[in-house]
mmCIF file of the N, C-alpha and C atoms, coordinates in Angstrom:
data_MODEL
# 
_entry.id   MODEL 
# 
loop_
_atom_site.group_PDB 
_atom_site.id 
_atom_site.type_symbol 
_atom_site.label_atom_id 
_atom_site.label_alt_id 
_atom_site.label_comp_id 
_atom_site.label_asym_id 
_atom_site.label_entity_id 
_atom_site.label_seq_id 
_atom_site.pdbx_PDB_ins_code 
_atom_site.Cartn_x 
_atom_site.Cartn_y 
_atom_site.Cartn_z 
_atom_site.occupancy 
_atom_site.B_iso_or_equiv 
_atom_site.pdbx_formal_charge 
_atom_site.auth_seq_id 
_atom_site.auth_comp_id 
_atom_site.auth_asym_id 
_atom_site.auth_atom_id 
_atom_site.pdbx_PDB_model_num 
ATOM 1   N N  . UNK A 1 1  ? 0.002  -12.711 -8.087  1.00 0.00 ? 1  UNK A N  1 
ATOM 2   C CA . UNK A 1 1  ? 0.278  -14.157 -8.917  1.00 0.00 ? 1  UNK A CA 1 
ATOM 3   C C  . UNK A 1 1  ? 1.709  -14.581 -8.355  1.00 0.00 ? 1  UNK A C  1 
ATOM 4   N N  . UNK A 1 2  ? 1.534  -15.917 -8.114  1.00 0.00 ? 2  UNK A N  1 
ATOM 5   C CA . UNK A 1 2  ? 2.707  -16.631 -7.748  1.00 0.00 ? 2  UNK A CA 1 
ATOM 6   C C  . UNK A 1 2  ? 2.737  -17.861 -8.467  1.00 0.00 ? 2  UNK A C  1 
ATOM 7   N N  . UNK A 1 3  ? 3.591  -17.874 -9.534  1.00 0.00 ? 3  UNK A N  1 
ATOM 8   C CA . UNK A 1 3  ? 3.608  -18.969 -10.623 1.00 0.00 ? 3  UNK A CA 1 
ATOM 9   C C  . UNK A 1 3  ? 4.399  -20.260 -9.759  1.00 0.00 ? 3  UNK A C  1 
ATOM 10  N N  . UNK A 1 4  ? 4.638  -21.129 -10.553 1.00 0.00 ? 4  UNK A N  1 
ATOM 11  C CA . UNK A 1 4  ? 5.140  -22.452 -10.407 1.00 0.00 ? 4  UNK A CA 1 
ATOM 12  C C  . UNK A 1 4  ? 6.500  -22.375 -9.956  1.00 0.00 ? 4  UNK A C  1 
ATOM 13  N N  . UNK A 1 5  ? 6.900  -23.451 -8.935  1.00 0.00 ? 5  UNK A N  1 
ATOM 14  C CA . UNK A 1 5  ? 8.395  -23.535 -8.251  1.00 0.00 ? 5  UNK A CA 1 
ATOM 15  C C  . UNK A 1 5  ? 8.943  -22.307 -7.668  1.00 0.00 ? 5  UNK A C  1 
ATOM 16  N N  . UNK A 1 6  ? 7.919  -21.566 -6.919  1.00 0.00 ? 6  UNK A N  1 
ATOM 17  C CA . UNK A 1 6  ? 8.336  -20.237 -6.014  1.00 0.00 ? 6  UNK A CA 1 
ATOM 18  C C  . UNK A 1 6  ? 8.847  -20.981 -4.791  1.00 0.00 ? 6  UNK A C  1 
ATOM 19  N N  . UNK A 1 7  ? 9.827  -20.107 -4.263  1.00 0.00 ? 7  UNK A N  1 
ATOM 20  C CA . UNK A 1 7  ? 10.217 -20.413 -2.873  1.00 0.00 ? 7  UNK A CA 1 
ATOM 21  C C  . UNK A 1 7  ? 10.082 -19.128 -2.169  1.00 0.00 ? 7  UNK A C  1 
ATOM 22  N N  . UNK A 1 8  ? 9.251  -18.945 -1.261  1.00 0.00 ? 8  UNK A N  1 
ATOM 23  C CA . UNK A 1 8  ? 8.982  -17.677 -0.414  1.00 0.00 ? 8  UNK A CA 1 
ATOM 24  C C  . UNK A 1 8  ? 9.186  -18.003 1.285   1.00 0.00 ? 8  UNK A C  1 
ATOM 25  N N  . UNK A 1 9  ? 10.074 -17.486 1.774   1.00 0.00 ? 9  UNK A N  1 
ATOM 26  C CA . UNK A 1 9  ? 10.513 -17.640 3.038   1.00 0.00 ? 9  UNK A CA 1 
ATOM 27  C C  . UNK A 1 9  ? 9.496  -16.877 4.115   1.00 0.00 ? 9  UNK A C  1 
ATOM 28  N N  . UNK A 1 10 ? 10.086 -16.948 5.419   1.00 0.00 ? 10 UNK A N  1 
ATOM 29  C CA . UNK A 1 10 ? 9.232  -16.226 6.522   1.00 0.00 ? 10 UNK A CA 1 
ATOM 30  C C  . UNK A 1 10 ? 8.882  -14.826 6.359   1.00 0.00 ? 10 UNK A C  1 
ATOM 31  N N  . UNK A 1 11 ? 7.914  -14.164 6.740   1.00 0.00 ? 11 UNK A N  1 
ATOM 32  C CA . UNK A 1 11 ? 7.740  -12.639 7.033   1.00 0.00 ? 11 UNK A CA 1 
ATOM 33  C C  . UNK A 1 11 ? 7.855  -12.040 6.071   1.00 0.00 ? 11 UNK A C  1 
ATOM 34  N N  . UNK A 1 12 ? 7.355  -12.340 4.649   1.00 0.00 ? 12 UNK A N  1 
ATOM 35  C CA . UNK A 1 12 ? 7.335  -11.698 3.250   1.00 0.00 ? 12 UNK A CA 1 
ATOM 36  C C  . UNK A 1 12 ? 5.911  -11.312 3.178   1.00 0.00 ? 12 UNK A C  1 
ATOM 37  N N  . UNK A 1 13 ? 5.774  -9.853  2.552   1.00 0.00 ? 13 UNK A N  1 
ATOM 38  C CA . UNK A 1 13 ? 4.726  -9.270  1.954   1.00 0.00 ? 13 UNK A CA 1 
ATOM 39  C C  . UNK A 1 13 ? 4.701  -9.145  0.617   1.00 0.00 ? 13 UNK A C  1 
ATOM 40  N N  . UNK A 1 14 ? 3.771  -9.901  -0.145  1.00 0.00 ? 14 UNK A N  1 
ATOM 41  C CA . UNK A 1 14 ? 3.468  -9.878  -1.669  1.00 0.00 ? 14 UNK A CA 1 
ATOM 42  C C  . UNK A 1 14 ? 2.245  -9.068  -1.634  1.00 0.00 ? 14 UNK A C  1 
ATOM 43  N N  . UNK A 1 15 ? 2.544  -7.832  -2.132  1.00 0.00 ? 15 UNK A N  1 
ATOM 44  C CA . UNK A 1 15 ? 1.103  -6.782  -2.482  1.00 0.00 ? 15 UNK A CA 1 
ATOM 45  C C  . UNK A 1 15 ? 0.319  -7.189  -3.709  1.00 0.00 ? 15 UNK A C  1 
ATOM 46  N N  . UNK A 1 16 ? -0.873 -6.955  -3.393  1.00 0.00 ? 16 UNK A N  1 
ATOM 47  C CA . UNK A 1 16 ? -1.913 -7.037  -4.538  1.00 0.00 ? 16 UNK A CA 1 
ATOM 48  C C  . UNK A 1 16 ? -1.311 -6.463  -6.073  1.00 0.00 ? 16 UNK A C  1 
ATOM 49  N N  . UNK A 1 17 ? -1.482 -7.525  -7.032  1.00 0.00 ? 17 UNK A N  1 
ATOM 50  C CA . UNK A 1 17 ? -1.015 -7.120  -8.402  1.00 0.00 ? 17 UNK A CA 1 
ATOM 51  C C  . UNK A 1 17 ? 0.447  -7.513  -8.551  1.00 0.00 ? 17 UNK A C  1 
ATOM 52  N N  . UNK A 1 18 ? 0.948  -7.867  -7.872  1.00 0.00 ? 18 UNK A N  1 
ATOM 53  C CA . UNK A 1 18 ? 2.528  -8.246  -7.929  1.00 0.00 ? 18 UNK A CA 1 
ATOM 54  C C  . UNK A 1 18 ? 2.353  -9.724  -8.702  1.00 0.00 ? 18 UNK A C  1 
ATOM 55  N N  . UNK A 1 19 ? 3.480  -10.038 -9.599  1.00 0.00 ? 19 UNK A N  1 
ATOM 56  C CA . UNK A 1 19 ? 3.566  -10.941 -10.076 1.00 0.00 ? 19 UNK A CA 1 
ATOM 57  C C  . UNK A 1 19 ? 5.008  -11.806 -10.001 1.00 0.00 ? 19 UNK A C  1 
ATOM 58  N N  . UNK A 1 20 ? 4.965  -12.840 -9.448  1.00 0.00 ? 20 UNK A N  1 
ATOM 59  C CA . UNK A 1 20 ? 6.236  -13.617 -9.585  1.00 0.00 ? 20 UNK A CA 1 
ATOM 60  C C  . UNK A 1 20 ? 6.124  -15.031 -10.323 1.00 0.00 ? 20 UNK A C  1 
ATOM 61  N N  . UNK A 1 21 ? 7.110  -14.940 -11.526 1.00 0.00 ? 21 UNK A N  1 
ATOM 62  C CA . UNK A 1 21 ? 7.195  -15.741 -12.573 1.00 0.00 ? 21 UNK A CA 1 
ATOM 63  C C  . UNK A 1 21 ? 7.848  -16.994 -11.696 1.00 0.00 ? 21 UNK A C  1 
ATOM 64  N N  . UNK A 1 22 ? 7.999  -18.188 -12.613 1.00 0.00 ? 22 UNK A N  1 
ATOM 65  C CA . UNK A 1 22 ? 8.379  -19.420 -12.322 1.00 0.00 ? 22 UNK A CA 1 
ATOM 66  C C  . UNK A 1 22 ? 9.654  -19.513 -11.687 1.00 0.00 ? 22 UNK A C  1 
ATOM 67  N N  . UNK A 1 23 ? 9.976  -20.014 -10.661 1.00 0.00 ? 23 UNK A N  1 
ATOM 68  C CA . UNK A 1 23 ? 11.142 -20.370 -9.946  1.00 0.00 ? 23 UNK A CA 1 
ATOM 69  C C  . UNK A 1 23 ? 11.671 -19.312 -9.066  1.00 0.00 ? 23 UNK A C  1 
ATOM 70  N N  . UNK A 1 24 ? 11.032 -18.281 -8.776  1.00 0.00 ? 24 UNK A N  1 
ATOM 71  C CA . UNK A 1 24 ? 11.497 -16.934 -8.266  1.00 0.00 ? 24 UNK A CA 1 
ATOM 72  C C  . UNK A 1 24 ? 11.769 -17.665 -6.623  1.00 0.00 ? 24 UNK A C  1 
ATOM 73  N N  . UNK A 1 25 ? 12.572 -17.045 -6.027  1.00 0.00 ? 25 UNK A N  1 
ATOM 74  C CA . UNK A 1 25 ? 12.744 -17.028 -4.567  1.00 0.00 ? 25 UNK A CA 1 
ATOM 75  C C  . UNK A 1 25 ? 13.056 -15.825 -3.891  1.00 0.00 ? 25 UNK A C  1 
ATOM 76  N N  . UNK A 1 26 ? 12.233 -15.778 -2.726  1.00 0.00 ? 26 UNK A N  1 
ATOM 77  C CA . UNK A 1 26 ? 12.063 -14.445 -1.974  1.00 0.00 ? 26 UNK A CA 1 
ATOM 78  C C  . UNK A 1 26 ? 12.746 -14.999 -0.438  1.00 0.00 ? 26 UNK A C  1 
ATOM 79  N N  . UNK A 1 27 ? 13.711 -14.159 -0.044  1.00 0.00 ? 27 UNK A N  1 
ATOM 80  C CA . UNK A 1 27 ? 14.454 -14.259 1.160   1.00 0.00 ? 27 UNK A CA 1 
ATOM 81  C C  . UNK A 1 27 ? 13.550 -13.800 2.092   1.00 0.00 ? 27 UNK A C  1 
ATOM 82  N N  . UNK A 1 28 ? 13.997 -13.983 3.264   1.00 0.00 ? 28 UNK A N  1 
ATOM 83  C CA . UNK A 1 28 ? 13.239 -13.583 4.522   1.00 0.00 ? 28 UNK A CA 1 
ATOM 84  C C  . UNK A 1 28 ? 12.951 -12.140 4.688   1.00 0.00 ? 28 UNK A C  1 
ATOM 85  N N  . UNK A 1 29 ? 11.832 -11.648 5.395   1.00 0.00 ? 29 UNK A N  1 
ATOM 86  C CA . UNK A 1 29 ? 11.448 -10.240 5.611   1.00 0.00 ? 29 UNK A CA 1 
ATOM 87  C C  . UNK A 1 29 ? 11.553 -9.510  4.175   1.00 0.00 ? 29 UNK A C  1 
ATOM 88  N N  . UNK A 1 30 ? 11.076 -9.871  3.267   1.00 0.00 ? 30 UNK A N  1 
ATOM 89  C CA . UNK A 1 30 ? 11.131 -8.973  2.051   1.00 0.00 ? 30 UNK A CA 1 
ATOM 90  C C  . UNK A 1 30 ? 9.776  -8.353  1.771   1.00 0.00 ? 30 UNK A C  1 
ATOM 91  N N  . UNK A 1 31 ? 9.561  -7.025  1.065   1.00 0.00 ? 31 UNK A N  1 
ATOM 92  C CA . UNK A 1 31 ? 8.405  -6.727  0.780   1.00 0.00 ? 31 UNK A CA 1 
ATOM 93  C C  . UNK A 1 31 ? 8.275  -6.453  -0.625  1.00 0.00 ? 31 UNK A C  1 
ATOM 94  N N  . UNK A 1 32 ? 7.240  -7.166  -1.387  1.00 0.00 ? 32 UNK A N  1 
ATOM 95  C CA . UNK A 1 32 ? 7.165  -6.746  -2.896  1.00 0.00 ? 32 UNK A CA 1 
ATOM 96  C C  . UNK A 1 32 ? 6.210  -6.149  -3.034  1.00 0.00 ? 32 UNK A C  1 
ATOM 97  N N  . UNK A 1 33 ? 5.950  -4.516  -3.538  1.00 0.00 ? 33 UNK A N  1 
ATOM 98  C CA . UNK A 1 33 ? 5.127  -3.733  -3.693  1.00 0.00 ? 33 UNK A CA 1 
ATOM 99  C C  . UNK A 1 33 ? 3.931  -4.009  -4.833  1.00 0.00 ? 33 UNK A C  1 
ATOM 100 N N  . UNK A 1 34 ? 3.003  -3.398  -4.776  1.00 0.00 ? 34 UNK A N  1 
ATOM 101 C CA . UNK A 1 34 ? 1.890  -3.463  -5.745  1.00 0.00 ? 34 UNK A CA 1 
ATOM 102 C C  . UNK A 1 34 ? 2.373  -3.444  -7.133  1.00 0.00 ? 34 UNK A C  1 
ATOM 103 N N  . UNK A 1 35 ? 1.801  -4.489  -7.869  1.00 0.00 ? 35 UNK A N  1 
ATOM 104 C CA . UNK A 1 35 ? 2.216  -4.374  -9.533  1.00 0.00 ? 35 UNK A CA 1 
ATOM 105 C C  . UNK A 1 35 ? 3.538  -4.664  -9.899  1.00 0.00 ? 35 UNK A C  1 
ATOM 106 N N  . UNK A 1 36 ? 4.555  -5.130  -8.761  1.00 0.00 ? 36 UNK A N  1 
ATOM 107 C CA . UNK A 1 36 ? 5.782  -5.342  -9.305  1.00 0.00 ? 36 UNK A CA 1 
ATOM 108 C C  . UNK A 1 36 ? 5.905  -6.855  -10.026 1.00 0.00 ? 36 UNK A C  1 
ATOM 109 N N  . UNK A 1 37 ? 6.804  -6.745  -10.909 1.00 0.00 ? 37 UNK A N  1 
ATOM 110 C CA . UNK A 1 37 ? 7.057  -7.883  -11.608 1.00 0.00 ? 37 UNK A CA 1 
ATOM 111 C C  . UNK A 1 37 ? 8.515  -8.656  -11.340 1.00 0.00 ? 37 UNK A C  1 
ATOM 112 N N  . UNK A 1 38 ? 8.598  -9.774  -11.257 1.00 0.00 ? 38 UNK A N  1 
ATOM 113 C CA . UNK A 1 38 ? 9.748  -10.416 -10.732 1.00 0.00 ? 38 UNK A CA 1 
ATOM 114 C C  . UNK A 1 38 ? 9.715  -11.579 -11.969 1.00 0.00 ? 38 UNK A C  1 
ATOM 115 N N  . UNK A 1 39 ? 10.917 -11.338 -12.871 1.00 0.00 ? 39 UNK A N  1 
ATOM 116 C CA . UNK A 1 39 ? 11.154 -12.628 -13.955 1.00 0.00 ? 39 UNK A CA 1 
ATOM 117 C C  . UNK A 1 39 ? 11.467 -13.711 -13.407 1.00 0.00 ? 39 UNK A C  1 
ATOM 118 N N  . UNK A 1 40 ? 11.632 -14.853 -14.275 1.00 0.00 ? 40 UNK A N  1 
ATOM 119 C CA . UNK A 1 40 ? 12.021 -16.337 -14.172 1.00 0.00 ? 40 UNK A CA 1 
ATOM 120 C C  . UNK A 1 40 ? 13.284 -16.109 -13.425 1.00 0.00 ? 40 UNK A C  1 
ATOM 121 N N  . UNK A 1 41 ? 13.083 -17.170 -12.626 1.00 0.00 ? 41 UNK A N  1 
ATOM 122 C CA . UNK A 1 41 ? 14.365 -17.812 -11.683 1.00 0.00 ? 41 UNK A CA 1 
ATOM 123 C C  . UNK A 1 41 ? 15.276 -16.864 -11.141 1.00 0.00 ? 41 UNK A C  1 
ATOM 124 N N  . UNK A 1 42 ? 14.606 -15.727 -10.591 1.00 0.00 ? 42 UNK A N  1 
ATOM 125 C CA . UNK A 1 42 ? 15.461 -14.537 -9.827  1.00 0.00 ? 42 UNK A CA 1 
ATOM 126 C C  . UNK A 1 42 ? 15.096 -14.855 -7.921  1.00 0.00 ? 42 UNK A C  1 
ATOM 127 N N  . UNK A 1 43 ? 16.361 -14.390 -7.854  1.00 0.00 ? 43 UNK A N  1 
ATOM 128 C CA . UNK A 1 43 ? 16.359 -14.339 -6.293  1.00 0.00 ? 43 UNK A CA 1 
ATOM 129 C C  . UNK A 1 43 ? 16.162 -12.950 -5.809  1.00 0.00 ? 43 UNK A C  1 
ATOM 130 N N  . UNK A 1 44 ? 15.288 -12.729 -4.786  1.00 0.00 ? 44 UNK A N  1 
ATOM 131 C CA . UNK A 1 44 ? 15.118 -11.675 -3.913  1.00 0.00 ? 44 UNK A CA 1 
ATOM 132 C C  . UNK A 1 44 ? 15.778 -11.838 -2.517  1.00 0.00 ? 44 UNK A C  1 
ATOM 133 N N  . UNK A 1 45 ? 16.863 -11.190 -2.162  1.00 0.00 ? 45 UNK A N  1 
ATOM 134 C CA . UNK A 1 45 ? 17.543 -11.434 -1.226  1.00 0.00 ? 45 UNK A CA 1 
ATOM 135 C C  . UNK A 1 45 ? 16.672 -10.876 0.059   1.00 0.00 ? 45 UNK A C  1 
ATOM 136 N N  . UNK A 1 46 ? 17.162 -11.370 1.522   1.00 0.00 ? 46 UNK A N  1 
ATOM 137 C CA . UNK A 1 46 ? 16.572 -11.014 2.642   1.00 0.00 ? 46 UNK A CA 1 
ATOM 138 C C  . UNK A 1 46 ? 16.771 -9.787  2.782   1.00 0.00 ? 46 UNK A C  1 
ATOM 139 N N  . UNK A 1 47 ? 15.421 -9.293  3.307   1.00 0.00 ? 47 UNK A N  1 
ATOM 140 C CA . UNK A 1 47 ? 15.492 -7.924  3.735   1.00 0.00 ? 47 UNK A CA 1 
ATOM 141 C C  . UNK A 1 47 ? 15.484 -6.673  2.877   1.00 0.00 ? 47 UNK A C  1 
ATOM 142 N N  . UNK A 1 48 ? 15.046 -7.170  1.371   1.00 0.00 ? 48 UNK A N  1 
ATOM 143 C CA . UNK A 1 48 ? 15.079 -6.338  0.430   1.00 0.00 ? 48 UNK A CA 1 
ATOM 144 C C  . UNK A 1 48 ? 13.677 -5.487  0.248   1.00 0.00 ? 48 UNK A C  1 
ATOM 145 N N  . UNK A 1 49 ? 13.392 -4.737  -0.400  1.00 0.00 ? 49 UNK A N  1 
ATOM 146 C CA . UNK A 1 49 ? 12.184 -3.998  -0.729  1.00 0.00 ? 49 UNK A CA 1 
ATOM 147 C C  . UNK A 1 49 ? 12.217 -3.867  -2.275  1.00 0.00 ? 49 UNK A C  1 
ATOM 148 N N  . UNK A 1 50 ? 11.061 -4.285  -2.736  1.00 0.00 ? 50 UNK A N  1 
ATOM 149 C CA . UNK A 1 50 ? 10.748 -3.930  -4.151  1.00 0.00 ? 50 UNK A CA 1 
ATOM 150 C C  . UNK A 1 50 ? 9.542  -3.149  -4.352  1.00 0.00 ? 50 UNK A C  1 
ATOM 151 N N  . UNK A 1 51 ? 9.945  -2.057  -4.636  1.00 0.00 ? 51 UNK A N  1 
ATOM 152 C CA . UNK A 1 51 ? 8.747  -0.881  -4.748  1.00 0.00 ? 51 UNK A CA 1 
ATOM 153 C C  . UNK A 1 51 ? 7.825  -1.151  -5.894  1.00 0.00 ? 51 UNK A C  1 
ATOM 154 N N  . UNK A 1 52 ? 6.568  -0.411  -5.738  1.00 0.00 ? 52 UNK A N  1 
ATOM 155 C CA . UNK A 1 52 ? 5.569  -0.700  -6.581  1.00 0.00 ? 52 UNK A CA 1 
ATOM 156 C C  . UNK A 1 52 ? 5.771  -0.301  -8.247  1.00 0.00 ? 52 UNK A C  1 
ATOM 157 N N  . UNK A 1 53 ? 5.100  -1.291  -8.787  1.00 0.00 ? 53 UNK A N  1 
ATOM 158 C CA . UNK A 1 53 ? 5.570  -1.306  -10.361 1.00 0.00 ? 53 UNK A CA 1 
ATOM 159 C C  . UNK A 1 53 ? 6.931  -1.650  -10.789 1.00 0.00 ? 53 UNK A C  1 
ATOM 160 N N  . UNK A 1 54 ? 7.843  -1.746  -9.924  1.00 0.00 ? 54 UNK A N  1 
ATOM 161 C CA . UNK A 1 54 ? 9.048  -2.306  -10.409 1.00 0.00 ? 54 UNK A CA 1 
ATOM 162 C C  . UNK A 1 54 ? 9.284  -3.557  -11.050 1.00 0.00 ? 54 UNK A C  1 
ATOM 163 N N  . UNK A 1 55 ? 9.996  -3.732  -11.878 1.00 0.00 ? 55 UNK A N  1 
ATOM 164 C CA . UNK A 1 55 ? 10.409 -4.711  -12.666 1.00 0.00 ? 55 UNK A CA 1 
ATOM 165 C C  . UNK A 1 55 ? 11.785 -5.344  -12.294 1.00 0.00 ? 55 UNK A C  1 
ATOM 166 N N  . UNK A 1 56 ? 12.164 -6.767  -12.087 1.00 0.00 ? 56 UNK A N  1 
ATOM 167 C CA . UNK A 1 56 ? 13.324 -7.042  -11.619 1.00 0.00 ? 56 UNK A CA 1 
ATOM 168 C C  . UNK A 1 56 ? 13.500 -8.109  -12.624 1.00 0.00 ? 56 UNK A C  1 
ATOM 169 N N  . UNK A 1 57 ? 14.812 -7.898  -13.300 1.00 0.00 ? 57 UNK A N  1 
ATOM 170 C CA . UNK A 1 57 ? 14.965 -8.851  -14.396 1.00 0.00 ? 57 UNK A CA 1 
ATOM 171 C C  . UNK A 1 57 ? 16.186 -9.587  -13.675 1.00 0.00 ? 57 UNK A C  1 
ATOM 172 N N  . UNK A 1 58 ? 17.242 -9.409  -12.665 1.00 0.00 ? 58 UNK A N  1 
ATOM 173 C CA . UNK A 1 58 ? 18.026 -10.047 -12.372 1.00 0.00 ? 58 UNK A CA 1 
ATOM 174 C C  . UNK A 1 58 ? 17.988 -10.294 -10.959 1.00 0.00 ? 58 UNK A C  1 
ATOM 175 N N  . UNK A 1 59 ? 18.953 -11.084 -10.232 1.00 0.00 ? 59 UNK A N  1 
ATOM 176 C CA . UNK A 1 59 ? 19.219 -11.022 -8.696  1.00 0.00 ? 59 UNK A CA 1 
ATOM 177 C C  . UNK A 1 59 ? 18.969 -9.793  -7.932  1.00 0.00 ? 59 UNK A C  1 
ATOM 178 N N  . UNK A 1 60 ? 18.571 -9.708  -7.036  1.00 0.00 ? 60 UNK A N  1 
ATOM 179 C CA . UNK A 1 60 ? 18.414 -8.443  -5.942  1.00 0.00 ? 60 UNK A CA 1 
ATOM 180 C C  . UNK A 1 60 ? 19.381 -8.916  -4.751  1.00 0.00 ? 60 UNK A C  1 
ATOM 181 N N  . UNK A 1 61 ? 20.583 -8.306  -4.359  1.00 0.00 ? 61 UNK A N  1 
ATOM 182 C CA . UNK A 1 61 ? 21.328 -8.576  -3.237  1.00 0.00 ? 61 UNK A CA 1 
ATOM 183 C C  . UNK A 1 61 ? 20.393 -8.342  -2.128  1.00 0.00 ? 61 UNK A C  1 
ATOM 184 N N  . UNK A 1 62 ? 20.883 -9.067  -0.883  1.00 0.00 ? 62 UNK A N  1 
ATOM 185 C CA . UNK A 1 62 ? 20.063 -8.944  0.442   1.00 0.00 ? 62 UNK A CA 1 
ATOM 186 C C  . UNK A 1 62 ? 20.105 -7.250  0.624   1.00 0.00 ? 62 UNK A C  1 
ATOM 187 N N  . UNK A 1 63 ? 19.105 -6.900  1.614   1.00 0.00 ? 63 UNK A N  1 
ATOM 188 C CA . UNK A 1 63 ? 19.060 -5.434  2.162   1.00 0.00 ? 63 UNK A CA 1 
ATOM 189 C C  . UNK A 1 63 ? 19.136 -4.639  1.062   1.00 0.00 ? 63 UNK A C  1 
ATOM 190 N N  . UNK A 1 64 ? 18.747 -4.759  -0.144  1.00 0.00 ? 64 UNK A N  1 
ATOM 191 C CA . UNK A 1 64 ? 18.499 -3.821  -1.305  1.00 0.00 ? 64 UNK A CA 1 
ATOM 192 C C  . UNK A 1 64 ? 17.347 -3.181  -1.547  1.00 0.00 ? 64 UNK A C  1 
ATOM 193 N N  . UNK A 1 65 ? 16.986 -2.096  -1.982  1.00 0.00 ? 65 UNK A N  1 
ATOM 194 C CA . UNK A 1 65 ? 16.138 -1.259  -2.330  1.00 0.00 ? 65 UNK A CA 1 
ATOM 195 C C  . UNK A 1 65 ? 15.836 -0.863  -3.766  1.00 0.00 ? 65 UNK A C  1 
ATOM 196 N N  . UNK A 1 66 ? 14.823 -1.458  -4.575  1.00 0.00 ? 66 UNK A N  1 
ATOM 197 C CA . UNK A 1 66 ? 14.448 -1.466  -6.009  1.00 0.00 ? 66 UNK A CA 1 
ATOM 198 C C  . UNK A 1 66 ? 13.272 -0.400  -5.917  1.00 0.00 ? 66 UNK A C  1 
ATOM 199 N N  . UNK A 1 67 ? 13.873 0.870   -6.238  1.00 0.00 ? 67 UNK A N  1 
ATOM 200 C CA . UNK A 1 67 ? 12.706 1.859   -6.337  1.00 0.00 ? 67 UNK A CA 1 
ATOM 201 C C  . UNK A 1 67 ? 11.631 1.660   -7.216  1.00 0.00 ? 67 UNK A C  1 
ATOM 202 N N  . UNK A 1 68 ? 10.240 2.152   -7.013  1.00 0.00 ? 68 UNK A N  1 
ATOM 203 C CA . UNK A 1 68 ? 9.153  2.026   -7.337  1.00 0.00 ? 68 UNK A CA 1 
ATOM 204 C C  . UNK A 1 68 ? 9.293  2.314   -8.916  1.00 0.00 ? 68 UNK A C  1 
ATOM 205 N N  . UNK A 1 69 ? 8.391  1.633   -9.702  1.00 0.00 ? 69 UNK A N  1 
ATOM 206 C CA . UNK A 1 69 ? 8.723  1.965   -11.292 1.00 0.00 ? 69 UNK A CA 1 
ATOM 207 C C  . UNK A 1 69 ? 9.816  2.070   -11.956 1.00 0.00 ? 69 UNK A C  1 
ATOM 208 N N  . UNK A 1 70 ? 10.826 1.243   -11.252 1.00 0.00 ? 70 UNK A N  1 
ATOM 209 C CA . UNK A 1 70 ? 12.231 1.084   -12.029 1.00 0.00 ? 70 UNK A CA 1 
ATOM 210 C C  . UNK A 1 70 ? 12.473 -0.255  -12.441 1.00 0.00 ? 70 UNK A C  1 
ATOM 211 N N  . UNK A 1 71 ? 13.307 -0.406  -13.434 1.00 0.00 ? 71 UNK A N  1 
ATOM 212 C CA . UNK A 1 71 ? 13.616 -1.768  -13.604 1.00 0.00 ? 71 UNK A CA 1 
ATOM 213 C C  . UNK A 1 71 ? 15.082 -2.139  -13.373 1.00 0.00 ? 71 UNK A C  1 
ATOM 214 N N  . UNK A 1 72 ? 15.195 -3.149  -12.473 1.00 0.00 ? 72 UNK A N  1 
ATOM 215 C CA . UNK A 1 72 ? 16.468 -3.727  -11.966 1.00 0.00 ? 72 UNK A CA 1 
ATOM 216 C C  . UNK A 1 72 ? 17.115 -4.983  -12.810 1.00 0.00 ? 72 UNK A C  1 
ATOM 217 N N  . UNK A 1 73 ? 18.390 -4.696  -13.033 1.00 0.00 ? 73 UNK A N  1 
ATOM 218 C CA . UNK A 1 73 ? 19.000 -3.553  -12.897 1.00 0.00 ? 73 UNK A CA 1 
ATOM 219 C C  . UNK A 1 73 ? 18.976 -2.173  -13.584 1.00 0.00 ? 73 UNK A C  1 
ATOM 220 N N  . UNK A 1 74 ? 19.284 -1.171  -13.030 1.00 0.00 ? 74 UNK A N  1 
ATOM 221 C CA . UNK A 1 74 ? 18.977 0.005   -13.743 1.00 0.00 ? 74 UNK A CA 1 
ATOM 222 C C  . UNK A 1 74 ? 20.054 0.735   -14.429 1.00 0.00 ? 74 UNK A C  1 
# 
């Protein structure tokens, strides 16, 4: 699910079951895993990986890894 006002850069993979709330910005070459949830107005930096089932509550810096099943920040 990609909600309102999201900005998605090039070479991005949004896996099945992922949820992007409104105003989310996804940088270049990001992978969003299955069932991940990205909260409102959050930015995922270029080259980052968000694992399956993770919940992202605040911005993720470039080239970061959010481990599967975790809450960011942890």
